[in-house]
N, C-alpha and C positions, 0 to 999 in steps of 0.2 A: 504494500500500500504506500501511496505517496503521502509524505508528511505535509500537514498544513502548518506552515511557519510564516509569520509575518516579520520581516526584518526592516528596520529603518536605521540609517546611518546619518549622523549629524555631528557637529555643524558641517555644512557644505556650502561655501568653501570653508576649509579648516586651516588651522595654523600649527599648533603643537600637539594636538591629539584629535582623534575621532572617537565617538561613542557609537557602539552598535547596540541597538535595542531589539530584543527578541520577544515575540508574542506567540507562544506555542503551547499546546497541550502535550505535545511530544517532548520528552526529556532525553534527547539523544545528544551525544557529543558532536560538536561541529568543528570544522577547520576554516579559519579565515585566512585568505591570501590577498595580498596587495601587489599589483604589477605596475611598473612604470609605463610610459607611453610607447616604448618599443617592445613591451611584452616580457621584460625581465621581472622575475619574482623578487620583490624587495622586502616583503614581510610575510611570515607565516606564523599563525598562532592557533593553538588548540583551545577551544572554548568548551568548558564543562556543561553538560546538559542541564544542570540546576541553575545556571546563570540566566538572569533576565536582561542584563546589560554588561558590556565589556568595553574597557578603555584601551585603545591602541595608541601608543606613543609615536608621533610622527616628527619629533624635533629634529632628528638626524636626516630626514628626507628633504630633498630639494623642492623648490616651488615647481608646480606643474600639474598636469592632469594624470590621475592614477585610476586604475580599474581594479575593482574589488570583486571577490568571489567568496561565497560561503557555501560549503558543501558538507554532506554527511556521508557515512558509509551506506546509507539507505536510499541512495539515488536522489536525495534532495539537493538542489542547487539553486542559488540565486546570485545574481551579479549586478553590478552597477558602476557608476563613475563618481569620483570625488576629486575636487580641486584643492590643492594645497597652496596657500599664500604665505609668504614669509616677510 
């Protein structure tokens, strides 16, 4: 079965951090990945299934457009775009 998970990422544009908010009845562990504009993976974090929000530190990343993806081992996947301003 496909999981019903609602994910929001803010602020966007972001500066030093981004917050990921989860709204789900499923409590599965997730993986968050952040890619730069040429597709290189710059961040990967494991998110425990009991978390409802998760903070990602972006201080070390350059200004620009990044693409994010959240996935689980259960074929759930969601993706989007975030802009970092410095």
